[in-house]
C-alpha positions in Angstrom: -0.2 -0.1 0.0 1.3 3.2 -1.3 1.8 6.6 0.6 -2.1 8.7 0.3 0.0 11.7 0.3 1.6 10.6 -3.1 -1.7 10.2 -4.5 -3.3 13.4 -3.4 0.2 15.4 -4.8 1.3 13.8 -7.0 -1.8 11.3 -9.4 -0.1 11.3 -13.0 2.7 9.4 -11.4 0.6 6.7 -9.8 -1.9 7.0 -13.0 1.7 6.5 -14.7 2.8 3.4 -12.6 -0.5 1.5 -13.0 -0.3 1.2 -17.0 3.2 0.5 -16.3 2.2 -2.9 -14.6 -0.5 -3.0 -17.5 -3.5 -2.5 -15.1 -5.5 0.2 -16.9 -8.5 -1.2 -16.0 -7.0 0.0 -12.0 -6.9 3.5 -13.1 -9.9 4.8 -11.9 -8.7 3.8 -8.7 -6.6 6.8 -7.8 -9.2 9.3 -9.4 -12.2 7.6 -6.7 -9.3 7.8 -3.7 -9.1 11.2 -4.4 -13.0 12.0 -3.8 -12.7 9.3 -1.3 -9.8 11.3 0.3 -11.4 15.3 -0.1 -14.6 14.2 1.5 -12.4 12.7 4.6 -11.2 15.6 5.0 -13.6 17.9 4.6 -15.5 15.2 7.2 -12.1 16.1 9.2 -11.5 19.3 9.2 -16.1 19.7 10.0 -15.3 17.8 13.6 -12.1 19.5 14.2 -14.3 23.0 14.2 -17.2 20.9 15.8 -14.5 20.6 18.4 -12.9 23.5 18.6 -16.5 25.2 18.6 -16.3 23.5 22.0 -14.3 24.4 23.8 -15.2 27.6 22.8 -18.7 27.5 24.0 -17.7 26.0 27.3 -15.1 29.3 27.3 -18.2 31.4 27.1 -20.5 29.4 29.6 -17.2 29.6 32.6 -17.5 33.4 32.1 -21.3 34.0 31.2 -22.0 31.9 34.5 -19.5 33.9 36.6 -21.1 37.2 35.3 -24.7 35.8 36.7 -25.7 36.1 33.6 -27.8 32.4 34.2 -29.8 32.4 31.1 -27.4 33.5 28.3 -25.2 30.4 29.5 -28.4 28.5 28.9 -28.8 29.3 25.6 -25.2 28.0 24.8 -25.4 25.0 27.1 -27.7 23.5 25.0 -26.5 24.0 21.8 -23.2 23.0 23.2 -25.0 19.3 23.8 -26.2 19.4 20.3 -22.5 19.4 19.7 -21.7 15.8 20.4 -23.9 13.9 18.4 -22.9 16.7 15.2 -19.2 15.0 16.4 -20.6 11.7 17.2 -21.9 11.3 12.9 -19.3 13.0 11.1 -16.8 10.3 13.0 -19.1 7.4 11.9 -19.1 8.6 7.8 -15.4 9.7 8.8 -14.8 5.9 9.4 -16.6 4.5 6.3 -14.7 6.9 3.8 -11.6 5.6 5.4 -12.6 1.7 5.4 -14.1 2.6 1.4 -10.2 4.0 1.3 -7.8 1.6 2.5 -9.9 -0.7 0.6 -9.5 0.3 -2.5 -5.6 1.5 -2.2 -4.7 -2.0 -1.0 -5.8 -2.6 -4.7 -2.9 0.5 -6.2 -0.1 -1.9 -6.9 3.4 -0.5 -5.2 5.6 1.8 -7.1 8.2 -0.9 -8.7 12.1 1.0 -8.6 13.5 2.7 -12.0 15.4 -0.2 -12.8 12.2 -2.9 -13.2 12.4 -3.5 -17.2 8.8 -2.7 -18.7 7.5 -6.2 -20.1 4.2 -7.8 -20.0 3.9 -10.9 -18.4 7.3 -13.7 -17.6 7.9 -14.5 -21.2 9.6 -10.6 -21.0 11.7 -11.0 -17.6 15.1 -10.7 -17.7 18.1 -13.5 -17.4 21.1 -10.8 -14.7 23.9 -13.6 -14.7 24.6 -17.5 -14.9 26.8 -19.2 -12.1 27.6 -22.7 -12.6 28.2 -25.0 -15.9 25.0 -26.3 -16.6 26.0 -29.5 -18.1 23.9 -31.7 -19.8 25.0 -35.6 -19.4 25.7 -38.8 -22.3 23.8 -40.7 -20.5 19.9 -40.8 -19.4 19.2 -38.2 -16.5 16.5 -40.3 -14.5 13.2 -38.6 -13.1 13.8 -37.5 -9.8 10.2 -39.4 -8.7 11.4 -42.4 -11.0 14.9 -42.3 -9.2 14.3 -41.3 -5.9 11.4 -44.2 -5.7 13.6 -46.8 -6.5 16.5 -45.6 -4.6 14.0 -46.5 -1.7 13.6 -42.8 -1.0 9.7 -41.2 -2.1 6.7 -43.0 -1.6 4.1 -41.4 -3.7 1.2 -44.5 -3.7 1.4 -44.5 0.1 0.5 -40.8 0.2 -1.8 -40.5 -2.3 -3.8 -42.3 0.0 -3.3 -40.5 3.0 -3.6 -37.5 1.9 -4.6 -37.3 -2.1 -2.9 -35.9 -5.2 0.4 -33.1 -4.3 1.7 -35.0 -1.0 4.4 -37.6 -0.7 6.4 -39.6 1.6 10.6 -39.2 1.9 12.5 -41.8 3.2 15.3 -43.4 4.0 18.7 -41.3 2.9 16.8 -39.2 0.4 14.2 -37.9 3.8 18.3 -37.2 5.2 19.7 -35.4 2.2 16.2 -33.0 1.8 17.2 -32.6 5.3 20.7 -31.8 5.2 19.7 -28.7 2.3 17.9 -27.5 5.0 19.9 -27.7 7.4 23.1 -26.9 5.9 21.3 -23.9 4.3 20.1 -22.8 8.2 23.5 -22.9 9.4 25.0 -20.7 5.6 22.5 -18.4 6.8 23.7 -17.8 10.8 27.0 -17.5 9.4 26.2 -14.7 7.4 24.8 -12.8 10.6 21.2 -13.6 10.8 19.1 -14.9 13.8 17.5 -18.4 13.6 13.8 -18.4 14.5 10.6 -21.4 14.1 7.9 -19.3 13.6 4.3 -20.4 13.5 2.5 -22.3 10.4 -0.6 -20.8 11.2 -1.7 -17.0 11.0 -4.8 -15.0 11.2 -6.7 -12.9 8.6 -5.5 -9.7 9.4 -1.5 -10.4 9.2 -2.4 -12.1 5.3 -4.0 -9.3 4.6 -0.7 -7.3 5.6 1.6 -9.5 4.1 0.1 -10.1 -0.2 -2.8 -9.8 -1.7 -6.4 -10.9 -0.6 -6.9 -11.8 -3.9 -4.2 -14.2 -4.0 -5.1 -15.6 -1.2 -8.0 -17.7 -2.2 -5.7 -19.5 -4.7 -3.1 -20.4 -2.5 -4.0 -20.9 0.9 -5.4 -22.9 3.0 -8.4 -21.9 5.7 -8.6 -23.6 8.6 -13.0 -24.4 9.0 -14.5 -22.4 11.7 -11.5 -20.0 12.7 -10.2 -16.8 11.6 -7.3 -18.6 10.9 -4.5 -19.9 7.7 -1.9 -22.1 6.9 1.0 -20.2 5.5 2.0 -20.7 2.5 5.9 -19.3 3.7 7.1 -18.0 6.9 7.4 -14.5 5.0 3.8 -14.5 6.4 4.4 -14.8 10.2 7.7 -13.6 10.0 6.6 -9.9 8.6 3.3 -10.6 10.7 6.2 -10.9 13.9 6.7 -7.3 13.8 3.2 -6.1 13.5 2.2 -3.0 15.1 5.8 -2.8 16.0 7.6 0.8 16.7 11.8 0.2 16.2 14.7 2.0 17.1 17.1 2.8 14.6 19.1 1.4 16.8 17.5 -2.1 15.9 17.9 -2.3 12.3 18.6 -3.8 10.1 16.4 -7.0 11.6 18.4 -10.2 10.0 16.5 -13.2 10.2 16.1 -17.0 8.8 13.1 -18.8 8.9 12.7 -22.6 9.1 8.9 -23.8 8.2 6.9 -25.9 6.9 4.8 -24.3 4.0 1.7 -25.4 2.5 0.4 -24.1 -0.6 -2.9 -25.7 -2.7 -1.1 -24.7 -6.2 -4.7 -24.8 -8.3 -4.8 -25.7 -11.7 -3.1 -27.5 -14.8 0.8 -28.6 -15.0 2.8 -29.8 -17.3 4.2 -33.3 -17.6 7.8 -32.0 -16.5 5.9 -31.1 -13.3 5.2 -34.5 -12.2 6.9 -35.7 -8.9 8.2 -33.1 -6.8 7.9 -29.9 -8.9 4.2 -28.7 -7.7 2.9 -29.7 -4.3 1.0 -29.0 -2.0 3.5 -29.4 0.9 6.6 -28.7 1.2 9.8 -27.2 3.9 12.0 -23.9 3.4 14.4 -22.1 4.3 13.6 -18.2 4.4 15.3 -15.0 4.9 13.6 -11.2 5.8 15.0 -8.5 6.5 13.2 -5.4 7.9 15.7 -2.2 7.3 15.9 1.3 7.1 14.2 2.7 3.4 17.8 4.1 2.5 19.5 0.3 3.1 16.4 -1.5 1.7 18.2 -2.0 -2.5 21.7 -2.8 -1.0 20.3 -6.2 0.8 18.2 -6.9 -1.8 21.6 -7.3 -3.6 22.7 -9.2 -0.8 20.2 -11.3 -0.7 20.1 -12.7 -3.5 24.0 -12.7 -3.8 23.4 -15.0 -0.5 20.8 -17.9 -2.8 22.8 -17.9 -5.5 26.0 -18.5 -3.3 24.5 -21.5 -1.8 23.2 -23.4 -4.6 27.0 -22.7 -6.1 28.2 -24.8 -2.6 26.3 -27.4 -3.1 26.9 -27.5 -6.9 23.9 -26.6 -8.9 24.0 -24.1 -11.7 21.5 -22.0 -11.3 20.7 -18.4 -12.8 18.6 -15.5 -11.7 15.8 -13.5 -13.5 15.0 -9.5 -13.2 10.7 -9.8 -12.7 9.2 -7.9 -15.9 6.4 -4.6 -14.7 4.0 -7.3 -15.6 4.8 -9.8 -14.1 5.8 -8.6 -10.4 3.1 -8.3 -7.6 1.3 -5.7 -6.7 3.6 -4.9 -3.4 6.3 -6.0 -4.9 9.0 -2.7 -6.2 11.6 -5.0 -7.2 12.1 -9.0 -7.4 14.4 -12.0 -9.3 14.1 -15.2 -9.2 16.6 -18.1 -9.3 16.6 -20.6 -11.4 18.3 -23.9 -10.8 19.3 -26.1 -14.2 17.5 -29.2 -15.1 19.7 -31.7 -16.9 17.0 -34.1 -17.3 14.3 -31.1 -18.9 17.5 -29.0 -20.9 15.8 -25.9 -19.1 16.3 -23.8 -16.3 12.7 -24.4 -13.1 12.1 -21.9 -10.7 13.6 -22.3 -6.8 13.0 -19.1 -5.1 12.5 -15.9 -5.4 13.6 -12.2 -3.6 11.4 -9.4 -3.4 11.8 -5.6 -1.8 8.1 -4.5 -1.2 9.6 -1.2 -0.4 7.1 0.0 2.8 3.9 -1.7 1.6 3.6 -4.4 3.9 5.0 -2.0 7.1 2.4 0.3 5.9 -0.3 -1.9 6.0 1.1 -3.6 9.1 2.0 -0.4 10.9 6.0 -1.7 11.3 8.1 1.5 11.9 11.3 3.3 13.2 12.0 5.6 15.1 14.3 7.7 14.3 14.6 10.5 17.1 12.9 13.3 15.1 9.6 11.3 14.9 8.2 7.9 13.2 8.6 6.7 9.3 7.7 3.0 7.9 10.4 0.2 7.2 10.9 -1.5 4.5 10.7 -4.9 4.0 12.2 -7.8 2.2 12.3 -11.2 1.8 14.0 -14.5 -0.5 13.8 -17.8 -0.4 17.6 -19.1 1.0 16.6 -22.4 -0.4 13.3 -24.9 -0.5 12.5 -28.0 -1.2 11.9 -30.3 -2.5 12.3 -28.3 -5.0 16.2 -28.8 -4.3 15.7 -32.2 -4.3 14.9 -32.0 -7.7 17.7 -30.1 -8.5 20.4 -32.0 -6.9 19.2 -35.4 -7.6 19.5 -34.2 -11.3 22.6 -32.3 -11.5 24.3 -34.7 -9.2 23.0 -37.7 -10.5 25.9 -40.2 -12.1 25.5 -43.2 -15.1 24.4 -46.1 -12.5 21.9 -44.0 -11.0 23.1 -43.0 -7.7 23.8 -39.6 -6.5 26.8 -37.5 -5.7 26.2 -35.7 -2.2 27.8 -32.3 -2.2 30.7 -32.2 0.1 29.6 -29.5 2.2 26.5 -31.5 3.2 28.2 -34.6 3.7 29.0 -33.6 7.8 25.2 -33.8 7.8 24.8 -37.3 6.1 26.9 -38.5 8.7 29.9 -38.7 6.1 27.6 -40.4 3.2 29.0 -39.6 0.3 26.4 -40.7 -2.0 23.3 -42.7 -2.6 22.9 -46.3 -3.9 21.0 -48.5 -4.7 21.2 -51.3 -2.1 22.8 -54.3 -4.2 20.8 -56.4 -2.2 
């Protein structure tokens, strides 16, 4: 949610930003907000004037009583009794107007950064760089789900019976490898100066509305029946919510946090054959990083955070590339975003394994997250980035570290988390 002062003072900039996102149907919302805001300010002035009048009348009443002019004082007393009624009616109108303003403003997209490429959809996202050599072995690369099943590490048949499509049982060394990826991600971020947190996996609706668009909620999040509670789709939701209505001292920022959580997503829609197995699942695990910082530092942290994820994948022997998200593919709360994609030697293409985003003060305005800078309070900037999400990362690791005989070599940095195991092989028995 952007600053209403920007809409008042520069509506043209806000409209141009909407055009850059190819959401021309939202342009009229700017004029609607301006109209409602004008009404709100008139009503607010009316209440301020009424309160001022009440104070003046009270002074006059006291003066008249002291002067012995009881009849004149009684007339003013009658007039004074009507003022609270007028104030109450005006405040009801003010509240309704503000509700309308906030409702519309939540649909107006955040101001995108000048560096964001202008494009209509994901086909116009821009490749930034590639890290690691994307190899295509001369031997056949087995499908991750097929190989993991043959290695005794994946059971999709049983999970369909217990939970339905989109769930899975990981077992044995494949399950250990999955956990090793996440454990290494945790320790990797702690070494970078981030504090480790395990947050709630369930949040309230007002927090959901603070961290994401309600329009995305129905397609993504699972609601707990009969409760004002939702399962998180990413730990960013509860991590940013942890600072709801808090004012941080200047010395307390930046807040550098890395969090582990299970994540739950509906993942509605049909998906291609290459996404069979563990590509599109309703439950996965994730190591996230979030930063809450001073506005002047947010883009510095954005570059750092993106670099952390690239380095992490380099350390586990997975080639990646980063993609700058174009304006039309950028979520409405985001000012700038980039995806990290891992190389798939089987599909001979890259696929998404994470995303880094700067939301500037969009979430902070919704949730009331501020910084006390000494001379006054101002809204913090919030950023989030996936360190690693698995089983997506597990797929990439299985494919990029797969040997001709179907065994899987374990990257050196993960071996300590696997009890020193260097390779996952078929049981010869």
